[in-house]
Every structure is written in structure tokens, then in C-alpha cells.
Backbone bond lengths (Angstrom), bond angles and torsions (degrees), N, CA, C in turn:
res aa  C-N    CA-C-N  psi(-1)  N-CA   C-N-CA  omega(-1)  CA-C   N-CA-C  phi
1 M - - - 1.450 - - 1.523 109.00 -
2 S 1.323 115.52 139.32 1.456 118.45 179.74 1.519 111.99 -161.24
3 I 1.308 114.17 154.47 1.459 124.36 170.37 1.530 104.25 -131.85
4 T 1.323 117.83 132.28 1.452 120.27 -177.52 1.528 110.93 -126.89
5 L 1.332 114.72 165.45 1.457 123.13 179.02 1.519 109.64 -124.38
6 T 1.314 116.60 144.14 1.457 119.65 168.57 1.527 107.03 -76.26
7 D 1.322 116.44 167.38 1.467 120.14 177.45 1.523 110.74 -57.93
8 N 1.356 117.39 -43.35 1.466 121.04 -179.71 1.528 111.73 -60.96
9 A 1.319 116.97 -42.07 1.465 120.31 179.74 1.523 110.83 -66.34
10 A 1.322 117.00 -42.31 1.470 120.54 -179.37 1.530 110.66 -62.79
11 I 1.326 116.80 -43.85 1.471 120.76 178.89 1.524 110.19 -61.54
12 R 1.321 117.15 -43.06 1.472 121.25 -178.66 1.532 111.29 -65.65
13 V 1.331 117.17 -45.10 1.470 120.34 179.58 1.525 110.07 -64.33
14 Q 1.326 117.97 -44.08 1.466 120.67 178.48 1.521 111.07 -60.51
15 S 1.325 116.91 -39.23 1.461 121.78 178.04 1.530 111.23 -64.60
16 F 1.340 116.61 -45.84 1.469 120.67 178.12 1.524 111.23 -60.33
17 L 1.334 116.51 -45.32 1.471 119.95 -179.43 1.527 111.24 -64.25
18 A 1.322 117.43 -39.85 1.466 121.16 178.81 1.529 110.58 -64.73
19 N 1.337 117.13 -44.35 1.464 120.81 178.95 1.526 111.78 -66.30
20 R 1.310 115.94 -33.77 1.469 121.62 179.90 1.525 110.69 -71.28
21 G 1.322 116.50 -31.65 1.457 121.05 177.22 1.522 115.28 82.57
22 K 1.319 117.30 2.73 1.464 120.55 177.13 1.523 108.37 -161.31
23 G 1.312 115.29 168.24 1.459 120.83 178.70 1.515 111.41 121.02
24 V 1.329 115.17 147.61 1.463 120.48 179.93 1.521 112.26 -100.99
25 G 1.324 117.07 -13.30 1.453 118.99 -179.09 1.516 111.62 166.31
26 L 1.321 114.10 -160.57 1.456 122.61 -178.04 1.517 109.32 -110.16
27 R 1.338 116.57 126.84 1.463 121.17 176.05 1.523 107.68 -94.39
28 L 1.325 115.12 126.00 1.457 122.56 -179.61 1.520 108.01 -121.08
29 G 1.331 116.05 131.86 1.456 120.03 179.80 1.509 110.99 -156.33
30 V 1.321 115.34 -173.31 1.457 121.63 176.24 1.516 109.02 -131.40
31 K 1.331 115.11 155.72 1.461 121.27 174.14 1.524 107.90 -138.57
32 T 1.301 116.11 157.46 1.452 121.11 176.40 1.520 107.51 -73.27
33 S 1.346 115.08 123.42 1.458 118.77 -175.51 1.520 109.29 -174.71
34 G 1.307 115.67 165.45 1.453 122.21 171.45 1.510 114.19 73.65
35 C 1.312 114.16 -179.96 1.457 120.14 -175.78 1.522 112.74 -80.07
36 S 1.340 118.64 -16.28 1.462 120.46 -179.59 1.524 113.41 -103.43
37 G 1.310 118.31 -5.81 1.459 119.57 173.88 1.508 117.03 121.00
38 M 1.346 119.10 -44.95 1.455 121.44 -177.31 1.515 110.76 -136.11
39 A 1.326 115.05 152.41 1.460 121.39 176.41 1.521 108.41 -135.48
40 Y 1.315 115.42 152.27 1.464 120.61 178.90 1.521 110.47 -76.31
41 V 1.333 114.63 150.18 1.458 122.15 174.07 1.525 107.00 -126.26
42 L 1.318 116.33 126.43 1.461 122.97 177.38 1.518 108.62 -123.81
43 E 1.325 116.69 130.33 1.455 120.48 175.54 1.517 108.82 -155.52
44 F 1.299 116.04 161.20 1.456 119.57 177.10 1.514 108.80 -82.07
45 A 1.325 115.84 141.87 1.464 121.30 -177.65 1.522 109.52 -106.34
46 D 1.327 115.12 130.55 1.451 120.19 175.28 1.519 111.50 -96.77
47 G 1.336 116.52 -7.62 1.453 121.01 178.82 1.516 110.15 -158.53
48 I 1.320 113.97 170.65 1.460 121.33 179.83 1.522 107.63 -120.68
49 N 1.329 116.22 127.90 1.470 121.40 178.95 1.524 110.24 -83.87
50 D 1.330 116.09 157.99 1.460 121.18 -178.55 1.521 113.15 -59.02
51 D 1.330 117.70 -32.16 1.460 120.43 -176.87 1.533 113.28 -96.51
52 D 1.325 118.07 12.06 1.462 121.81 177.81 1.524 110.72 -83.87
53 S 1.324 115.46 149.97 1.459 121.88 167.76 1.522 106.24 -99.88
54 V 1.330 116.39 138.68 1.460 120.90 -178.20 1.524 108.96 -121.39
55 F 1.319 115.30 126.43 1.460 122.35 176.40 1.518 106.77 -116.56
56 E 1.315 117.30 144.36 1.455 119.55 176.37 1.518 108.33 -123.76
57 D 1.322 115.00 127.37 1.455 121.13 179.10 1.523 107.97 -141.65
58 K 1.312 116.72 127.98 1.468 122.81 178.06 1.527 111.34 54.71
59 N 1.328 115.82 42.97 1.471 123.93 177.79 1.521 113.83 64.88
60 V 1.333 117.34 23.51 1.461 122.22 175.85 1.524 108.14 -121.55
61 K 1.319 116.29 130.31 1.458 120.63 174.43 1.525 109.02 -86.15
62 I 1.334 115.30 129.93 1.453 122.31 177.36 1.524 106.05 -113.49
63 I 1.313 116.48 119.23 1.455 122.62 -173.29 1.526 108.58 -109.53
64 V 1.343 115.73 127.72 1.462 121.12 -175.23 1.521 108.96 -133.22
65 D 1.338 117.07 131.07 1.459 119.78 175.57 1.531 108.79 -74.32
66 K 1.324 115.93 154.51 1.471 120.96 -174.37 1.522 113.46 -60.88
67 K 1.327 118.61 -35.44 1.464 120.73 -179.98 1.520 111.52 -65.68
68 S 1.318 117.20 -37.42 1.462 121.15 -178.71 1.519 112.40 -76.65
69 L 1.323 116.75 -30.51 1.462 120.59 -172.65 1.522 112.99 -57.55
70 V 1.318 118.57 -37.30 1.458 120.38 -179.72 1.532 112.12 -61.36
71 Y 1.322 117.45 -28.74 1.458 121.74 -177.94 1.525 113.27 -88.82
72 I 1.341 117.44 -21.95 1.461 119.58 -173.63 1.528 113.83 -122.23
73 D 1.317 117.96 6.77 1.460 120.70 177.55 1.528 109.62 -56.41
74 G 1.325 116.60 131.75 1.459 121.11 179.90 1.517 114.36 89.27
75 T 1.324 117.34 0.23 1.465 121.46 -177.35 1.525 111.43 -73.42
76 E 1.323 114.91 141.92 1.455 121.61 171.64 1.528 107.36 -111.24
77 L 1.325 116.02 129.09 1.456 121.81 178.95 1.521 108.53 -99.15
78 D 1.336 115.97 129.06 1.456 122.15 -179.51 1.525 108.56 -122.32
79 F 1.315 117.02 157.77 1.463 122.22 172.22 1.513 106.81 -121.55
80 V 1.334 116.38 121.71 1.463 120.68 -174.18 1.522 111.12 -127.22
81 K 1.316 114.10 151.89 1.462 122.12 172.78 1.509 106.92 -117.57
82 E 1.333 115.57 125.30 1.459 121.76 178.34 1.515 107.78 -129.01
83 G 1.320 115.73 100.86 1.465 119.52 -175.61 1.513 110.04 65.07
84 L 1.327 115.87 -124.95 1.461 120.73 179.10 1.527 112.68 -86.72
85 N 1.320 116.71 -8.11 1.465 121.33 -177.84 1.521 110.76 -96.20
86 E 1.312 115.02 144.56 1.450 120.63 173.87 1.513 108.64 -145.32
87 G 1.324 116.39 150.84 1.451 119.66 179.36 1.513 112.18 172.30
88 F 1.316 114.50 176.38 1.450 121.32 179.75 1.520 109.92 -81.82
89 K 1.328 115.86 140.96 1.462 122.66 175.67 1.524 107.95 -124.13
90 F 1.314 115.22 143.33 1.453 121.93 -177.84 1.527 109.64 -108.55
91 K 1.322 115.94 129.38 1.469 121.57 172.81 1.527 105.66 -109.05
92 N 1.336 114.84 90.98 1.458 122.13 -173.55 1.531 109.32 -106.03
93 P 1.339 117.48 114.30 1.461 120.08 -178.08 1.529 113.91 -71.92
94 N 1.326 118.07 -9.14 1.461 122.22 -177.02 1.521 113.93 -87.93
95 I 1.326 117.80 -12.06 1.461 122.09 -174.29 1.525 111.03 -68.54
96 Q 1.325 115.23 132.19 1.464 120.83 173.90 1.528 110.78 -101.44
97 N 1.338 117.47 -36.23 1.459 122.68 179.90 1.517 109.78 -145.04
98 E 1.342 114.93 148.22 1.461 121.46 173.85 1.520 108.15 -127.62
99 C 1.325 116.06 153.69 1.458 118.82 174.93 1.532 108.43 -75.54
100 G 1.300 117.26 167.01 1.456 122.00 -177.32 1.511 114.24 -61.43
101 C 1.325 117.46 -32.58 1.458 120.38 -178.73 1.519 112.15 -83.74
102 G 1.336 117.89 -10.33 1.447 121.43 178.99 1.505 115.31 78.61
103 E 1.319 117.82 8.71 1.461 121.58 -177.29 1.530 113.12 -87.45
104 S 1.317 117.53 -20.34 1.464 118.94 -178.99 1.533 110.07 -138.20
105 F 1.326 115.40 163.98 1.453 121.26 -174.53 1.516 110.00 -152.29
106 N 1.336 115.61 170.67 1.464 120.13 169.53 1.529 108.28 -141.00
107 V 1.331 113.89 157.40 1.476 120.15 -179.12 1.511 109.84 -120.73
């Protein structure tokens, strides 16, 4: 099981954590939402729960709850700039369908 970051994503997360001044890493999960069933949740983590899985890539801790891990195992998180837009993109090998806007998915 693994979750990985591209160099761009790692630099961006490290920058956010440094500017924030606290936090142990990035919490990545899923929630029921959208037209396809699930959506990603990204937030900074100030702690690690007993039932969390922790992955470390490029000096960034990625914290995932056990329920979410089955849906996002093997995912690579990237940070991209496209014109005036920038944001995190998920390369999830488990996805079977995505909605047209790309905000939700199902496995």
C-alpha cells in the first residue's frame, strides 16, 4: 500500500506547512459527495490517530484513515498550474468513472 507525491506536490505541501507554522503532514481521504459518489478531502494534520496509516514521501507525511485507504491506495498526488488555475491533481489507479467536472469519482 502506498500514497506518493510528485516533486511539485511535495514542494507545495512543505511550503504550506512552513507558512502555517505547525502540522505533522497532509491528511488525505475521501467522502461521499458529488455526482459520481466520492470526492477527495485534503487538509493539514496536526496529529496522527491510532487507526491512521502514515506514508512518507519526499520528506512529507501523508496521513490516511483506514476507510479511505481502500479507495486511494496507489494514488499519486500532483500539484499543477494550468494557465491561471493551480491545484492538486490525483492520479488514482482505482477509479472506474469520474464525473464530467472531475470533482468526484467511483471505484
